[in-house]
All heavy atoms as an XYZ file, in Angstrom:
856
protein
N       5.678     42.074    -11.120
C       4.522     41.185    -11.160
C       4.806     39.847    -10.492
O       3.949     39.338     -9.787
C       4.095     40.944    -12.609
C       3.063     41.881    -13.093
S       2.330     41.252    -14.605
C       1.352     42.670    -14.966
N       5.982     39.314    -10.745
C       6.317     38.018    -10.156
C       6.319     38.101     -8.636
O       5.876     37.171     -7.956
C       7.664     37.529    -10.673
N       6.785     39.215     -8.096
C       6.822     39.377     -6.638
C       5.404     39.372     -6.066
O       5.140     38.732     -5.054
C       7.543     40.681     -6.278
C       7.688     40.849     -4.771
C       8.504     42.063     -4.408
N       9.906     41.802     -4.739
C      10.728     42.697     -5.266
N      10.318     43.916     -5.513
N      11.972     42.375     -5.530
N       4.494     40.067     -6.726
C       3.091     40.080     -6.281
C       2.522     38.669     -6.333
O       1.853     38.219     -5.404
C       2.235     41.043     -7.132
C       2.646     42.490     -6.872
C       0.744     40.859     -6.848
C       2.015     43.491     -7.829
N       2.797     37.972     -7.419
C       2.272     36.616     -7.573
C       2.802     35.695     -6.478
O       2.044     34.913     -5.887
C       2.606     36.056     -8.957
C       2.083     34.671     -9.160
C       0.722     34.447     -9.301
C       2.935     33.591     -9.174
C       0.219     33.162     -9.455
C       2.448     32.299     -9.332
C       1.086     32.089     -9.474
N       4.078     35.781     -6.174
C       4.652     34.930     -5.132
C       4.072     35.256     -3.759
O       3.826     34.349     -2.954
C       6.178     35.053     -5.120
C       6.876     34.441     -6.328
C       8.363     34.733     -6.288
C       6.626     32.941     -6.402
N       3.834     36.526     -3.489
C       3.189     36.909     -2.232
C       1.770     36.352     -2.182
O       1.298     35.871     -1.147
C       3.201     38.429     -2.067
C       4.597     38.954     -1.720
C       4.713     40.459     -1.648
N       3.723     41.065     -0.783
C       3.174     42.266     -1.013
N       3.527     42.977     -2.052
N       2.286     42.756     -0.174
N       1.079     36.413     -3.319
C      -0.272     35.853     -3.415
C      -0.257     34.351     -3.121
O      -1.078     33.851     -2.341
C      -0.863     36.134     -4.802
C      -2.010     35.250     -5.163
C      -3.192     35.275     -4.431
C      -1.921     34.380     -6.238
C      -4.261     34.447     -4.774
C      -2.977     33.558     -6.583
C      -4.148     33.586     -5.838
N       0.681     33.614     -3.725
C       0.751     32.168     -3.489
C       1.002     31.858     -2.018
O       0.409     30.924     -1.460
C       1.843     31.531     -4.341
C       1.558     31.357     -5.816
C       2.691     30.582     -6.477
C       0.236     30.671     -6.065
N       1.846     32.636     -1.390
C       2.122     32.443      0.021
C       0.850     32.649      0.851
O       0.547     31.855      1.751
C       3.215     33.409      0.470
O       3.448     33.289      1.846
N       0.108     33.693      0.533
C      -1.157     33.938      1.230
C      -2.155     32.816      0.967
O      -2.865     32.374      1.883
C      -1.756     35.278      0.792
C      -1.054     36.528      1.304
C      -1.570     37.766      0.571
C      -1.244     36.674      2.806
N      -2.222     32.342     -0.259
C      -3.159     31.266     -0.612
C      -2.831     29.994      0.172
O      -3.735     29.301      0.646
C      -3.143     31.007     -2.110
N      -1.554     29.697      0.315
C      -1.162     28.524      1.095
C      -1.601     28.660      2.543
O      -2.023     27.685      3.157
C       0.350     28.323      1.039
C       0.845     27.832     -0.291
C       2.364     27.818     -0.365
O       3.038     28.602      0.295
N       2.891     26.939     -1.184
N      -1.522     29.864      3.088
C      -1.864     30.094      4.489
C      -3.369     30.126      4.735
O      -3.825     29.696      5.795
C      -1.303     31.435      4.959
C       0.193     31.517      5.023
C       0.638     32.946      5.287
O       0.005     33.660      6.046
N       1.706     33.364      4.640
N      -4.136     30.657      3.791
C      -5.539     30.965      4.060
C      -6.573     30.199      3.219
O      -7.763     30.405      3.415
C      -5.790     32.462      3.857
C      -4.973     33.332      4.747
N      -5.257     33.506      6.083
C      -3.869     34.076      4.494
C      -4.368     34.319      6.614
N      -3.510     34.679      5.677
N      -6.154     29.358      2.300
C      -7.106     28.715      1.386
C      -8.139     27.853      2.103
O      -9.232     27.654      1.595
C      -6.375     27.883      0.336
N      -7.808     27.385      3.280
C      -8.764     26.566      4.038
C     -10.001     27.390      4.402
O     -11.110     26.871      4.424
C      -8.102     26.031      5.307
C      -8.998     25.112      6.109
C      -8.348     24.640      7.365
N      -7.422     23.548      7.091
C      -6.938     22.736      8.013
N      -7.278     22.905      9.274
N      -6.110     21.780      7.701
N      -9.806     28.667      4.664
C     -10.916     29.488      5.144
C     -11.314     30.614      4.204
O     -12.410     31.153      4.329
C     -10.578     30.102      6.520
O      -9.398     30.902      6.391
C     -10.363     29.031      7.558
N     -10.450     30.993      3.277
C     -10.724     32.117      2.373
C     -10.593     31.666      0.925
O      -9.506     31.310      0.486
C      -9.758     33.283      2.640
C      -9.814     33.828      4.052
C     -11.133     34.496      4.388
O     -11.870     34.901      3.460
O     -11.424     34.618      5.591
N     -11.707     31.675      0.202
C     -11.686     31.190     -1.178
C     -12.100     32.256     -2.192
O     -12.437     31.938     -3.322
C     -12.566     29.941     -1.284
C     -11.953     28.752     -0.560
C     -12.854     27.541     -0.544
N     -14.029     27.702      0.302
C     -14.044     27.528      1.618
N     -12.962     27.186      2.254
N     -15.153     27.696      2.301
N     -12.044     33.519     -1.799
C     -12.416     34.620     -2.696
C     -11.189     35.441     -3.077
O     -10.361     35.776     -2.219
C     -13.445     35.529     -2.022
C     -14.753     34.845     -1.682
C     -15.533     34.377     -2.894
O     -15.444     35.048     -3.943
O     -16.213     33.346     -2.795
N     -11.085     35.777     -4.348
C      -9.965     36.577     -4.849
C      -9.889     37.905     -4.107
O      -8.798     38.396     -3.793
C     -10.088     36.796     -6.381
C      -9.007     37.736     -6.891
C     -10.028     35.458     -7.116
N     -11.038     38.477     -3.784
C     -11.072     39.785     -3.119
C     -10.309     39.779     -1.790
O      -9.655     40.767     -1.444
C     -12.513     40.233     -2.901
N     -10.362     38.694     -1.047
C      -9.642     38.604      0.219
C      -8.144     38.784     -0.012
O      -7.476     39.548      0.690
C      -9.915     37.247      0.893
C      -9.017     36.978      2.075
C      -9.333     37.484      3.322
C      -7.864     36.224      1.935
C      -8.507     37.244      4.414
C      -7.034     35.981      3.017
C      -7.353     36.490      4.263
N      -7.613     38.066     -0.986
C      -6.172     38.110     -1.263
C      -5.758     39.453     -1.862
O      -4.704     39.987     -1.526
C      -5.781     36.946     -2.174
C      -6.087     35.628     -1.506
C      -7.271     34.941     -1.756
C      -5.220     35.092     -0.562
C      -7.574     33.762     -1.104
C      -5.512     33.906      0.095
C      -6.686     33.253     -0.174
O      -6.987     32.089      0.487
N      -6.594     39.979     -2.720
C      -6.311     41.288     -3.316
C      -6.244     42.349     -2.219
O      -5.341     43.203     -2.222
C      -7.371     41.646     -4.344
N      -7.162     42.269     -1.275
C      -7.175     43.225     -0.169
C      -5.890     43.122      0.653
O      -5.287     44.132      1.009
C      -8.402     42.983      0.718
C      -8.535     44.009      1.816
O      -8.594     45.215      1.493
O      -8.579     43.609      2.990
N      -5.451     41.916      0.923
C      -4.212     41.704      1.685
C      -3.001     42.270      0.936
O      -2.034     42.698      1.552
C      -3.977     40.212      1.948
C      -4.953     39.598      2.906
C      -4.577     39.936      4.316
C      -5.463     39.209      5.292
N      -5.406     39.801      6.614
N      -3.063     42.247     -0.389
C      -1.946     42.745     -1.215
C      -2.121     44.215     -1.597
O      -1.283     44.764     -2.311
C      -1.828     41.889     -2.483
C      -1.445     40.426     -2.237
C      -1.657     39.600     -3.495
C       0.001     40.325     -1.768
N      -3.227     44.812     -1.146
C      -3.536     46.219     -1.446
C      -3.635     46.489     -2.948
O      -3.112     47.493     -3.466
C      -2.499     47.148     -0.801
S      -2.436     46.988      0.990
N      -4.283     45.556     -3.646
C      -4.547     45.719     -5.078
C      -5.995     45.310     -5.334
O      -6.655     44.768     -4.444
C      -3.573     44.880     -5.957
C      -3.675     43.385     -5.621
C      -2.138     45.378     -5.796
C      -2.806     42.491     -6.492
N      -6.479     45.531     -6.550
C      -7.850     45.137     -6.872
C      -7.899     43.653     -7.243
O      -6.899     43.096     -7.724
C      -8.418     45.963     -8.039
O      -7.680     45.634     -9.227
C      -8.351     47.457     -7.756
N      -9.047     43.023     -7.054
C      -9.184     41.627     -7.477
C      -8.896     41.451     -8.972
O      -8.276     40.465     -9.382
C     -10.636     41.287     -7.146
C     -10.990     42.218     -6.037
C     -10.232     43.490     -6.334
N      -9.338     42.389     -9.770
C      -9.105     42.306    -11.217
C      -7.608     42.318    -11.524
O      -7.127     41.541    -12.348
C      -9.808     43.478    -11.912
C      -9.710     43.436    -13.412
C     -10.504     44.561    -14.043
C     -10.361     44.518    -15.548
N     -11.164     45.546    -16.204
N      -6.868     43.196    -10.844
C      -5.425     43.265    -11.079
C      -4.739     41.989    -10.600
O      -3.839     41.483    -11.277
C      -4.812     44.497    -10.406
C      -3.341     44.646    -10.706
C      -2.900     44.896    -12.015
C      -2.389     44.513     -9.717
C      -1.555     45.012    -12.311
C      -1.038     44.630     -9.998
C      -0.625     44.880    -11.299
O       0.719     44.977    -11.590
N      -5.171     41.439     -9.479
C      -4.586     40.188     -8.993
C      -4.793     39.069    -10.005
O      -3.871     38.310    -10.301
C      -5.162     39.801     -7.634
C      -4.676     38.479     -7.052
C      -3.159     38.421     -6.974
C      -5.309     38.249     -5.683
N      -5.987     38.981    -10.562
C      -6.240     37.952    -11.577
C      -5.405     38.191    -12.824
O      -4.905     37.246    -13.436
C      -7.724     37.895    -11.920
O      -8.412     37.237    -10.884
N      -5.235     39.459    -13.177
C      -4.399     39.803    -14.338
C      -2.946     39.385    -14.088
O      -2.298     38.810    -14.974
C      -4.486     41.297    -14.601
C      -3.682     41.758    -15.788
C      -3.737     43.290    -15.953
O      -4.513     43.969    -15.278
N      -2.927     43.797    -16.838
N      -2.446     39.643    -12.892
C      -1.074     39.253    -12.547
C      -0.927     37.732    -12.641
O       0.024     37.226    -13.248
C      -0.699     39.756    -11.126
C       0.578     39.088    -10.619
C      -0.554     41.267    -11.119
N      -1.871     36.999    -12.046
C      -1.798     35.538    -12.065
C      -1.830     35.008    -13.494
O      -1.052     34.124    -13.853
C      -2.947     34.940    -11.251
N      -2.701     35.576    -14.325
C      -2.784     35.137    -15.726
C      -1.503     35.450    -16.492
O      -1.042     34.646    -17.302
C      -3.957     35.820    -16.434
C      -5.236     35.085    -16.283
C      -6.267     35.628    -17.280
N      -7.594     35.253    -16.884
C      -8.123     34.059    -17.117
N      -7.443     33.140    -17.742
N      -9.341     33.798    -16.722
N      -0.935     36.611    -16.235
C       0.296     37.001    -16.927
C       1.445     36.068    -16.553
O       2.207     35.637    -17.411
C       0.668     38.464    -16.592
O      -0.400     39.311    -17.014
C       1.948     38.886    -17.274
N       1.546     35.745    -15.276
C       2.666     34.924    -14.802
C       2.467     33.444    -15.117
O       3.415     32.751    -15.484
C       2.893     35.143    -13.283
C       3.954     34.206    -12.736
C       3.276     36.599    -13.008
N       1.233     32.945    -15.008
C       1.022     31.491    -15.116
C      -0.018     31.059    -16.143
O      -0.233     29.864    -16.318
C       0.580     30.909    -13.761
O      -0.727     31.410    -13.446
C       1.563     31.246    -12.674
N      -0.704     32.008    -16.735
C      -1.776     31.701    -17.686
C      -3.007     31.094    -17.006
O      -3.846     30.490    -17.664
C      -1.269     30.804    -18.820
C      -2.001     31.057    -20.114
O      -2.488     32.154    -20.363
N      -2.083     30.043    -20.951
N      -3.078     31.215    -15.677
C      -4.229     30.746    -14.915
C      -4.737     31.893    -14.051
O      -3.936     32.663    -13.516
C      -3.851     29.578    -13.992
C      -3.383     28.294    -14.657
C      -2.849     27.337    -13.607
C      -4.514     27.660    -15.444
N      -6.055     32.001    -13.848
C      -6.577     33.077    -12.995
C      -6.276     32.822    -11.522
O      -6.054     31.680    -11.102
C      -8.082     33.037    -13.259
C      -8.353     31.641    -13.679
C      -7.119     31.167    -14.407
N      -6.309     33.873    -10.729
C      -6.068     33.762     -9.288
C      -7.048     32.784     -8.642
O      -6.667     32.009     -7.761
C      -6.165     35.134     -8.636
N      -8.283     32.800     -9.100
C      -9.298     31.918     -8.508
C      -8.911     30.448     -8.638
O      -9.188     29.644     -7.747
C     -10.663     32.162     -9.154
O     -10.592     31.930    -10.539
N      -8.258     30.098     -9.727
C      -7.859     28.704     -9.914
C      -6.740     28.318     -8.942
O      -6.711     27.202     -8.433
C      -7.438     28.455    -11.357
C      -7.477     26.995    -11.711
C      -7.545     26.769    -13.201
O      -7.838     27.660    -13.975
N      -7.259     25.561    -13.604
N      -5.839     29.239     -8.673
C      -4.785     28.973     -7.689
C      -5.381     28.794     -6.298
O      -4.982     27.902     -5.552
C      -3.742     30.090     -7.700
C      -2.847     29.980     -8.880
C      -2.909     30.688    -10.044
C      -1.778     29.055     -9.038
N      -1.936     30.262    -10.912
C      -1.220     29.262    -10.310
C      -1.225     28.072     -8.220
C      -0.140     28.529    -10.789
C      -0.141     27.343     -8.697
C       0.388     27.573     -9.963
N      -6.338     29.634     -5.959
C      -6.999     29.518     -4.657
C      -7.698     28.167     -4.562
O      -7.598     27.465     -3.555
C      -8.001     30.676     -4.447
C      -7.255     32.009     -4.404
C      -8.820     30.454     -3.166
C      -8.156     33.225     -4.561
N      -8.390     27.797     -5.635
C      -9.097     26.519     -5.646
C      -8.117     25.347     -5.497
O      -8.403     24.374     -4.808
C      -9.901     26.372     -6.937
C     -10.752     25.134     -6.962
C     -11.612     25.043     -8.211
O     -11.412     25.760     -9.178
N     -12.564     24.140     -8.177
N      -6.944     25.458     -6.115
C      -5.927     24.412     -6.004
C      -5.517     24.217     -4.539
O      -5.502     23.097     -4.030
C      -4.708     24.766     -6.860
C      -3.525     23.887     -6.589
C      -3.457     22.599     -7.093
C      -2.467     24.343     -5.814
C      -2.366     21.782     -6.828
C      -1.374     23.540     -5.542
C      -1.322     22.252     -6.047
N      -5.199     25.308     -3.868
C      -4.771     25.207     -2.475
C      -5.916     24.771     -1.560
O      -5.702     24.008     -0.620
C      -4.148     26.520     -1.989
C      -2.765     26.727     -2.559
C      -2.516     27.722     -3.488
C      -1.698     25.918     -2.176
C      -1.251     27.911     -4.030
C      -0.431     26.091     -2.712
C      -0.208     27.089     -3.631
O       1.042     27.256     -4.159
N      -7.118     25.232     -1.835
C      -8.284     24.817     -1.047
C      -8.533     23.317     -1.229
O      -8.839     22.606     -0.264
C      -9.518     25.622     -1.441
N      -8.383     22.827     -2.453
C      -8.574     21.395     -2.723
C      -7.526     20.565     -1.984
O      -7.827     19.494     -1.449
C      -8.518     21.122     -4.223
N      -6.312     21.063     -1.948
C      -5.246     20.375     -1.211
C      -5.617     20.245      0.268
O      -5.504     19.171      0.861
C      -3.921     21.137     -1.372
C      -2.784     20.503     -0.646
C      -2.086     19.449     -1.211
C      -2.415     20.958      0.608
C      -1.033     18.853     -0.523
C      -1.369     20.365      1.303
C      -0.671     19.312      0.731
N      -6.089     21.343      0.863
C      -6.515     21.324      2.266
C      -7.701     20.381      2.453
O      -7.758     19.628      3.422
C      -6.893     22.739      2.722
C      -5.727     23.680      2.826
C      -4.767     23.327      3.945
O      -5.209     22.789      4.982
O      -3.566     23.589      3.782
N      -8.640     20.451      1.532
C      -9.841     19.628      1.594
C      -9.491     18.141      1.583
O      -9.959     17.366      2.418
C     -10.751     19.973      0.416
C     -12.052     19.224      0.281
C     -12.936     19.458      1.500
C     -12.755     19.661     -0.982
N      -8.647     17.740      0.660
C      -8.240     16.334      0.553
C      -7.516     15.896      1.826
O      -7.761     14.805      2.358
C      -7.368     16.118     -0.704
C      -6.652     14.783     -0.668
C      -8.232     16.227     -1.950
N      -6.659     16.748      2.318
C      -5.931     16.430      3.543
C      -6.895     16.196      4.713
O      -6.749     15.228      5.470
C      -4.968     17.578      3.863
O      -4.329     17.363      5.078
N      -7.884     17.065      4.846
C      -8.858     16.918      5.929
C      -9.764     15.704      5.726
O     -10.077     14.991      6.687
C      -9.701     18.184      6.059
C      -8.970     19.413      6.611
C      -9.825     20.660      6.439
C      -8.599     19.205      8.070
N     -10.203     15.466      4.491
C     -11.062     14.311      4.223
C     -10.322     12.994      4.443
O     -10.930     11.998      4.839
C     -11.622     14.364      2.794
C     -12.724     15.380      2.558
C     -13.050     15.467      1.067
C     -13.974     15.038      3.357
N      -9.033     12.982      4.208
C      -8.249     11.764      4.417
C      -8.040     11.462      5.901
O      -7.706     10.340      6.260
C      -6.901     11.855      3.711
C      -7.029     11.686      2.211
O      -7.991     11.103      1.722
N      -6.074     12.207      1.471
N      -8.253     12.460      6.747
C      -8.154     12.264      8.193
C      -9.505     11.763      8.696
O     -10.399     12.538      9.023
C      -7.775     13.580      8.873
C      -7.654     13.446     10.379
O      -7.925     12.348     10.926
O      -7.294     14.455     11.020
N      -9.646     10.453      8.757
C     -10.946      9.865      9.102
C     -11.299      9.999     10.586
O     -12.380      9.600     10.994
C     -11.002      8.384      8.683
O      -9.902      7.691      9.279
C     -10.948      8.243      7.166
N     -10.406     10.597     11.374
C     -10.763     10.867     12.771
C     -11.690     12.074     12.856
O     -12.322     12.294     13.883
C      -9.513     11.127     13.649
O      -8.853     12.314     13.208
C      -8.573      9.933     13.619
N     -11.777     12.843     11.776
C     -12.657     14.016     11.733
C     -13.956     13.648     11.012
O     -13.932     12.995      9.978
C     -11.983     15.168     10.999
C     -10.814     15.776     11.742
C     -10.180     16.878     10.939
C      -9.050     17.583     11.642
N      -8.187     16.804     12.467
N     -15.065     14.084     11.578
C     -16.345     13.863     10.904
C     -16.446     14.827      9.726
O     -15.707     15.813      9.648
C     -17.528     14.115     11.858
O     -17.560     15.516     12.180
C     -17.428     13.267     13.124
N     -17.398     14.558      8.838
C     -17.606     15.463      7.707
C     -18.055     16.837      8.188
O     -17.673     17.860      7.615
C     -18.609     14.868      6.721
C     -18.134     13.597      6.013
C     -19.216     13.067      5.088
C     -16.840     13.834      5.255
N     -18.813     16.879      9.251
C     -19.233     18.160      9.821
C     -18.016     18.927     10.337
O     -17.910     20.139     10.132
C     -20.262     17.951     10.954
O     -21.395     17.267     10.410
C     -20.701     19.262     11.560
N     -17.103     18.236     10.982
C     -15.875     18.889     11.463
C     -15.050     19.425     10.303
O     -14.537     20.551     10.366
C     -15.036     17.919     12.298
C     -15.616     17.612     13.657
C     -14.868     16.505     14.385
O     -14.425     15.528     13.739
O     -14.722     16.631     15.617
N     -14.946     18.639      9.250
C     -14.200     19.093      8.065
C     -14.867     20.332      7.476
O     -14.206     21.316      7.149
C     -14.086     17.968      7.005
C     -13.465     18.494      5.719
C     -13.278     16.795      7.551
N     -16.177     20.284      7.364
C     -16.937     21.425      6.855
C     -16.678     22.669      7.702
O     -16.445     23.758      7.170
C     -18.433     21.095      6.852
O     -19.190     22.219      6.494
N     -16.692     22.514      9.009
C     -16.441     23.638      9.913
C     -15.010     24.154      9.780
O     -14.778     25.368      9.773
C     -16.727     23.248     11.364
C     -18.196     23.035     11.622
O     -19.050     23.542     10.901
N     -18.504     22.270     12.659
N     -14.048     23.247      9.673
C     -12.647     23.652      9.527
C     -12.402     24.414      8.222
O     -11.517     25.263      8.146
C     -11.721     22.429      9.597
C     -11.565     21.812     10.982
C     -10.899     20.454     10.892
C     -10.778     22.747     11.892
N     -13.202     24.084      7.210
C     -13.084     24.775      5.917
C     -13.975     26.024      5.869
O     -14.064     26.683      4.848
C     -13.458     23.818      4.770
C     -12.502     22.657      4.545
S     -10.929     23.105      3.797
C     -11.404     23.678      2.184
N     -14.636     26.307      6.978
C     -15.482     27.504      7.138
C     -16.652     27.575      6.168
O     -16.957     28.643      5.634
C     -14.628     28.775      7.041
C     -13.804     28.994      8.268
N     -13.854     30.146      8.980
C     -12.919     28.197      8.924
C     -13.027     30.061     10.009
N     -12.449     28.872      9.982
N     -17.325     26.452      5.972
C     -18.551     26.461      5.179
C     -19.708     26.775      6.104
O     -19.719     26.351      7.265
C     -18.769     25.122      4.468
C     -17.905     24.980      3.255
C     -16.664     24.368      3.336
C     -18.308     25.497      2.037
C     -15.851     24.257      2.223
C     -17.501     25.390      0.920
C     -16.270     24.774      1.012
N     -20.686     27.503      5.583
C     -21.806     27.913      6.433
C     -22.731     26.758      6.783
O     -23.394     26.789      7.809
C     -22.576     29.060      5.796
C     -23.039     28.777      4.376
C     -23.449     30.020      3.626
O     -22.656     30.945      3.516
O     -24.613     30.032      3.163
N     -22.780     25.731      5.922
C     -23.591     24.558      6.244
C     -23.071     23.350      5.480
O     -22.302     23.467      4.531
C     -25.085     24.800      5.965
C     -25.353     25.161      4.523
O     -24.973     24.421      3.615
N     -25.995     26.293      4.298
N     -23.500     22.185      5.903
C     -22.994     20.927      5.341
C     -23.407     20.752      3.887
O     -22.676     20.177      3.099
C     -23.400     19.713      6.219
C     -22.582     18.472      5.883
C     -24.871     19.442      6.120
C     -21.195     18.485      6.434
N     -24.554     21.291      3.514
C     -25.000     21.129      2.132
C     -24.136     21.955      1.172
O     -23.792     21.484      0.092
C     -26.479     21.448      2.047
O     -26.776     22.509      1.233
N     -23.765     23.159      1.577
C     -22.860     23.976      0.757
C     -21.502     23.284      0.647
O     -20.886     23.236     -0.420
C     -22.727     25.372      1.369
C     -21.940     26.320      0.537
N     -21.118     27.261      1.080
C     -21.817     26.471     -0.807
C     -20.522     27.949      0.118
N     -20.935     27.481     -1.028
N     -21.035     22.733      1.755
C     -19.782     21.976      1.776
C     -19.844     20.799      0.807
O     -18.934     20.594      0.004
C     -19.512     21.491      3.204
C     -18.408     20.485      3.316
C     -17.086     20.852      3.120
C     -18.688     19.169      3.637
C     -16.059     19.921      3.231
C     -17.677     18.228      3.754
C     -16.355     18.608      3.552
N     -20.923     20.034      0.858
C     -21.077     18.860     -0.012
C     -21.067     19.252     -1.487
O     -20.431     18.586     -2.311
C     -22.354     18.101      0.314
O     -22.258     17.531      1.588
N     -21.758     20.345     -1.826
C     -21.753     20.811     -3.223
C     -20.350     21.237     -3.661
O     -19.924     20.942     -4.769
C     -22.742     21.964     -3.405
C     -24.186     21.534     -3.462
C     -25.123     22.642     -3.931
N     -25.005     23.881     -3.187
C     -25.641     24.161     -2.049
N     -26.457     23.264     -1.531
N     -25.486     25.320     -1.454
N     -19.630     21.912     -2.770
C     -18.272     22.348     -3.083
C     -17.351     21.146     -3.318
O     -16.580     21.124     -4.275
C     -17.722     23.228     -1.949
C     -16.329     23.731     -2.218
C     -16.118     24.861     -3.000
C     -15.224     23.078     -1.689
C     -14.836     25.327     -3.258
C     -13.942     23.537     -1.939
C     -13.750     24.655     -2.721
O     -12.471     25.105     -2.979
N     -17.450     20.146     -2.450
C     -16.618     18.945     -2.600
C     -16.944     18.241     -3.913
O     -16.038     17.846     -4.659
C     -16.795     17.981     -1.401
C     -16.062     16.666     -1.640
C     -16.301     18.638     -0.117
N     -18.229     18.103     -4.217
C     -18.651     17.449     -5.464
C     -18.092     18.202     -6.673
O     -17.569     17.595     -7.615
C     -20.182     17.387     -5.520
C     -20.755     16.812     -6.780
C     -20.689     15.324     -6.796
C     -21.451     14.785     -7.986
N     -21.309     13.372     -8.142
N     -18.180     19.534     -6.641
C     -17.686     20.357     -7.746
C     -16.157     20.266     -7.853
O     -15.604     20.163     -8.948
C     -18.111     21.804     -7.533
C     -17.628     22.758     -8.595
C     -18.052     24.176     -8.280
C     -17.292     25.150     -9.152
N     -17.256     26.482     -8.592
N     -15.477     20.278     -6.719
C     -14.017     20.310     -6.700
C     -13.386     18.943     -6.950
O     -12.423     18.830     -7.701
C     -13.520     20.866     -5.342
O     -14.101     22.154     -5.148
C     -12.014     20.997     -5.308
N     -13.926     17.909     -6.313
C     -13.311     16.585     -6.401
C     -14.067     15.604     -7.287
O     -13.596     14.497     -7.523
C     -13.170     15.984     -4.993
C     -12.371     16.804     -3.977
C     -12.347     16.086     -2.636
C     -10.964     17.080     -4.482
N     -15.267     15.994     -7.733
C     -16.045     15.119     -8.594
C     -16.800     14.033     -7.845
O     -17.396     13.152     -8.457
N     -16.751     14.080     -6.522
C     -17.443     13.104     -5.674
C     -17.985     13.825     -4.454
O     -17.446     14.852     -4.042
C     -16.465     12.028     -5.175
C     -15.815     11.229     -6.259
C     -14.805     10.272     -5.678
C     -14.175      9.487     -6.817
N     -13.212      8.511     -6.365
N     -19.012     13.258     -3.855
C     -19.507     13.810     -2.592
C     -18.466     13.487     -1.508
O     -17.624     12.597     -1.701
C     -20.855     13.197     -2.195
O     -20.657     11.808     -1.906
C     -21.912     13.392     -3.277
N     -18.523     14.162     -0.374
C     -17.574     13.842      0.698
C     -17.611     12.367      1.102
O     -16.570     11.740      1.288
C     -18.019     14.746      1.851
C     -18.712     15.887      1.203
C     -19.379     15.296     -0.016
N     -18.800     11.800      1.202
C     -18.925     10.385      1.573
C     -18.330      9.477      0.504
O     -17.635      8.511      0.814
C     -20.388     10.013      1.804
O     -20.913     10.762      2.864
N     -18.629      9.778     -0.762
C     -18.055      8.977     -1.846
C     -16.535      9.060     -1.842
O     -15.851      8.047     -2.043
C     -18.585      9.475     -3.208
C     -20.025      9.163     -3.471
C     -20.559      9.868     -4.715
O     -19.953     10.848     -5.196
O     -21.622      9.431     -5.196
N     -16.003     10.248     -1.583
C     -14.545     10.400     -1.539
C     -13.947      9.534     -0.433
O     -12.958      8.852     -0.645
C     -14.153     11.868     -1.340
C     -12.649     12.026     -1.316
C     -11.931     12.142     -2.495
C     -11.947     11.992     -0.111
C     -10.550     12.246     -2.488
C     -10.567     12.088     -0.086
C      -9.875     12.214     -1.267
O      -8.496     12.301     -1.249
N     -14.583      9.566      0.714
C     -14.063      8.786      1.848
C     -14.197      7.287      1.622
O     -13.385      6.506      2.131
C     -14.782      9.169      3.137
C     -14.245     10.450      3.713
C     -14.289     10.402      5.208
N     -13.476     11.442      5.776
C     -13.764     12.038      6.924
N     -14.850     11.696      7.587
N     -12.968     12.960      7.391
N     -15.194      6.871      0.879
C     -15.425      5.448      0.630
C     -14.715      4.929     -0.609
O     -14.960      3.808     -1.010
C     -16.926      5.164      0.522
C     -17.647      5.406      1.816
O     -17.082      5.219      2.894
N     -18.890      5.850      1.735
N     -13.857      5.755     -1.193
C     -13.200      5.394     -2.460
C     -12.543      4.057     -2.462
O     -11.891      3.510     -1.758
C     -12.225      6.468     -2.899
C     -11.115      6.728     -1.898
C     -10.224      7.843     -2.333
C      -9.299      8.105     -1.168
N      -8.361      9.016     -1.188
């Protein structure tokens, strides 16, 4: 189980900017999403989705802190379908809108 979890973390570090669904990682590991979440919970007491969100938030903060990139560019780099979905995700993840985060 630990080996699967470590492989999952490695994939999450590589792909969290563009892939935020457990199913993507489970597919890469040739297991079911349910089993991947079970492995993550067994090893760390946290679901796989929370680990993905952690790595995605790290990427998000890194991109938002780069003020040479517009919010639209950040949204595109994070593979959001539109700026409004991106804004809702940032608000949910960081507790602030992208603009509020940048103006902190």
